C-alpha positions as CSV (number, residue, x, y, z in Angstrom):
1,X,-51.9,48.8,192.1
2,X,-50.8,52.5,192.2
3,X,-48.1,54.5,190.4
4,X,-46.6,57.4,192.2
5,X,-44.8,59.8,189.8
6,X,-41.9,61.9,191.1
7,X,-42.5,65.3,189.6
8,X,-39.9,68.1,189.6
9,X,-42.2,70.7,187.9
10,X,-45.8,71.5,187.2
11,X,-45.6,70.0,183.7
12,X,-44.8,66.6,185.1
13,X,-47.7,66.9,187.5
14,X,-50.1,67.6,184.6
15,X,-48.7,64.8,182.5
16,X,-48.9,62.3,185.3
17,X,-52.5,63.2,186.2
18,X,-53.6,63.1,182.6
19,X,-51.9,59.7,181.9
20,X,-53.5,58.0,184.9
21,X,-50.9,58.0,187.7
22,X,-52.4,57.7,191.2
23,X,-50.2,60.1,193.2
24,X,-47.5,62.7,192.8
25,X,-44.3,63.1,194.9
26,X,-43.7,66.8,194.3
27,X,-40.2,68.2,194.7
28,X,-37.6,70.4,193.1
29,X,-33.9,70.2,192.2
30,X,-33.6,66.8,190.4
31,X,-29.8,67.0,190.5
32,X,-29.9,66.8,194.3
33,X,-32.4,64.0,194.2
34,X,-35.3,66.3,195.2
35,X,-35.7,69.1,197.7
36,X,-38.7,71.0,199.1
37,X,-40.9,72.5,196.4
38,X,-41.9,76.1,196.6
39,X,-45.2,77.2,198.2
40,X,-46.4,78.5,194.8
41,X,-45.7,75.2,193.0
42,X,-47.5,73.2,195.7
43,X,-50.5,75.4,195.8
44,X,-50.8,75.5,192.0
45,X,-50.5,71.7,191.7
46,X,-53.2,71.2,194.3
47,X,-55.5,73.5,192.3
48,X,-54.7,72.0,188.9
49,X,-54.5,68.3,189.4
50,X,-57.1,65.9,190.7
51,X,-54.7,63.2,192.1
52,X,-53.0,63.5,195.5
53,X,-49.7,65.4,195.7
54,X,-47.2,64.7,198.4
55,X,-44.6,67.5,198.6
56,X,-41.1,66.5,199.7
57,X,-39.8,68.1,202.9
58,X,-36.0,68.3,202.4
59,X,-34.4,71.7,203.0
60,X,-31.3,71.0,201.0
61,X,-29.3,68.4,199.1
62,X,-26.6,66.3,200.5
63,X,-27.1,64.1,203.6
64,X,-30.2,63.9,205.8
65,X,-28.6,65.0,209.0
66,X,-30.2,68.3,210.0
67,X,-29.4,70.9,212.6
68,X,-31.9,72.8,214.7
69,X,-32.2,75.6,212.2
70,X,-33.0,73.2,209.4
71,X,-35.5,71.3,211.6
72,X,-37.3,74.6,212.3
73,X,-37.5,75.2,208.5
74,X,-38.8,71.7,208.0
75,X,-41.5,72.2,210.6
76,X,-42.6,75.4,208.9
77,X,-42.8,73.6,205.6
78,X,-44.8,70.7,207.1
79,X,-47.3,73.1,208.8
80,X,-47.6,75.1,205.6
81,X,-48.3,72.0,203.5
82,X,-50.8,70.8,206.0
83,X,-52.6,74.2,205.9
84,X,-52.7,74.1,202.1
85,X,-54.6,70.8,202.4
86,X,-51.9,68.4,201.1
87,X,-52.9,64.8,201.8
88,X,-49.3,63.8,202.6
89,X,-45.6,64.6,202.5
90,X,-42.4,62.7,201.8
91,X,-39.5,63.2,204.2
92,X,-36.8,61.6,206.3
93,X,-34.0,62.2,208.8
94,X,-30.9,60.3,209.6
95,X,-28.4,60.3,212.5
96,X,-24.7,60.9,211.9
97,X,-24.1,57.2,211.9
98,X,-26.6,56.7,209.0
99,X,-29.4,55.2,211.1
100,X,-32.9,56.6,210.9
101,X,-33.4,59.5,213.4
102,X,-36.5,58.0,215.0
103,X,-37.3,60.7,217.5
104,X,-36.9,63.5,215.1
105,X,-38.9,61.7,212.4
106,X,-41.6,61.1,214.9
107,X,-41.8,64.8,215.5
108,X,-42.2,65.4,211.8
109,X,-45.0,62.9,211.7
110,X,-46.7,64.6,214.6
111,X,-46.4,68.0,213.0
112,X,-47.8,66.5,209.8
113,X,-50.9,64.8,211.3
114,X,-53.4,64.1,209.8
115,X,-51.3,64.0,206.6
116,X,-49.8,60.7,205.6
117,X,-46.0,60.6,205.7
118,X,-43.8,58.7,203.3
119,X,-40.2,58.0,204.4
120,X,-38.2,58.8,201.3
121,X,-34.9,57.3,200.1
122,X,-33.1,58.3,203.2
123,X,-34.1,54.8,204.0
124,X,-31.6,53.5,201.5
125,X,-28.7,55.2,203.3
126,X,-29.3,53.2,206.5
127,X,-26.6,50.6,207.4
128,X,-29.3,47.9,208.3
129,X,-32.5,47.8,206.2
130,X,-34.4,45.8,208.7
131,X,-33.5,47.9,211.7
132,X,-34.4,51.0,209.6
133,X,-37.8,49.4,208.8
134,X,-38.7,49.1,212.5
135,X,-37.5,52.6,213.2
136,X,-39.6,54.1,210.4
137,X,-42.7,52.1,211.7
138,X,-42.0,53.3,215.2
139,X,-41.9,56.9,214.0
140,X,-45.4,56.6,212.5
141,X,-44.8,56.7,208.8
142,X,-47.3,55.3,206.4
143,X,-45.0,54.0,203.7
144,X,-41.3,53.6,202.7
145,X,-39.8,54.4,199.3
146,X,-36.9,52.1,198.8
147,X,-34.7,50.4,196.2
148,X,-33.7,47.8,198.7
149,X,-30.5,49.7,199.6
150,X,-29.3,49.2,196.1
151,X,-29.0,51.6,193.1
152,X,-32.2,50.3,191.5
153,X,-35.3,48.5,192.8
154,X,-34.6,45.6,190.4
155,X,-31.2,45.1,192.0
156,X,-32.7,45.4,195.4
157,X,-35.8,43.3,194.8
158,X,-34.8,40.4,197.1
159,X,-34.3,42.9,200.0
160,X,-37.6,44.5,199.2
161,X,-39.4,41.2,199.4
162,X,-37.8,40.5,202.8
163,X,-38.8,44.0,204.0
164,X,-42.4,43.4,202.9
165,X,-42.4,40.1,204.8
166,X,-41.1,41.7,207.9
167,X,-43.5,44.7,207.6
168,X,-46.6,42.7,207.1
169,X,-49.6,45.1,207.1
170,X,-47.8,47.7,209.4
171,X,-46.5,49.9,206.6
172,X,-46.5,50.0,202.8
173,X,-43.2,49.2,201.0
174,X,-43.0,51.1,197.7
175,X,-40.3,50.1,195.3
176,X,-38.6,53.0,193.6
177,X,-35.3,53.7,191.8
178,X,-34.9,52.9,188.1
179,X,-38.6,51.7,187.8
180,X,-39.6,51.8,184.2
181,X,-42.1,50.2,181.9
182,X,-39.4,47.9,180.7
183,X,-38.9,46.3,184.2
184,X,-42.2,46.9,186.0
185,X,-43.6,43.5,185.2
186,X,-40.5,41.8,186.6
187,X,-40.8,43.9,189.8
188,X,-44.5,43.1,190.2
189,X,-43.7,39.4,189.8
190,X,-40.7,39.5,192.2
191,X,-42.1,41.7,194.9
192,X,-45.9,41.7,194.8
193,X,-45.8,45.3,195.9
194,X,-49.0,47.4,195.6
195,X,-47.4,50.8,195.0
196,X,-44.5,51.8,192.7
197,X,-42.5,55.0,192.3
198,X,-41.0,56.4,189.1
199,X,-39.9,59.7,187.7
200,X,-41.0,58.5,184.2
201,X,-38.1,60.3,182.6
202,X,-36.9,58.6,179.4
203,X,-34.3,61.1,178.2
204,X,-31.6,63.2,179.6
205,X,-33.4,66.5,178.7
206,X,-32.7,69.4,181.0
207,X,-36.4,70.1,181.6
208,X,-36.9,66.9,183.6
209,X,-40.5,66.5,182.4
210,X,-42.2,63.1,182.8
211,X,-42.9,61.3,179.5
212,X,-46.6,60.8,179.0
213,X,-46.3,57.6,177.1
214,X,-44.0,56.1,179.8
215,X,-46.6,57.0,182.5
216,X,-49.3,55.4,180.4
217,X,-47.3,52.2,179.9
218,X,-46.6,51.9,183.6
219,X,-50.2,52.6,184.5
220,X,-51.4,50.0,182.0
221,X,-49.0,47.3,183.4
222,X,-50.1,48.1,186.9
223,X,-53.9,47.9,186.2
């Protein structure tokens, strides 16, 4: 099983890689739930860590409904990350009614190819999880990060299980949201998922640096 660490800075990337995480979701602006990281941060992370780093492509905080100007910015970011050699990205688009913007998301996937694309937690804003699942699959994404449309993955575990059953082997369902070493065993037992997502933050410190011991505990419980 694999642990993906949500990293908001290079320090978290280094901590996660050292402690045995399998992948990084790289972003900035934790108070907005993550936005697109800078070119410099992405390039430096790719040079300094040996595990895959998936930059987030999200031009701003707030909702996930984007206008044409924002879509052009997202396209440029996707192409830049592909050129840098990133193995994947995390992104997502919704329609004004909250449903997944299938056609626009498909365009992002096409621009990203051959990078893998994770649909981030825009998924959890959808009115219908099971319709959203089919939409994300139709768009060509490789995985979905979700807390089962609840605040935490533990609360949404039942929905996550049902999503996995509907998805089969068509896409990876990755529980995330409040995932910690204190509840990961429960999540493994309940969901049987093969990938998990955590920021590994154990304090309210302003620096938002992942805790090395927490990463190690999670990795050990997933091994």
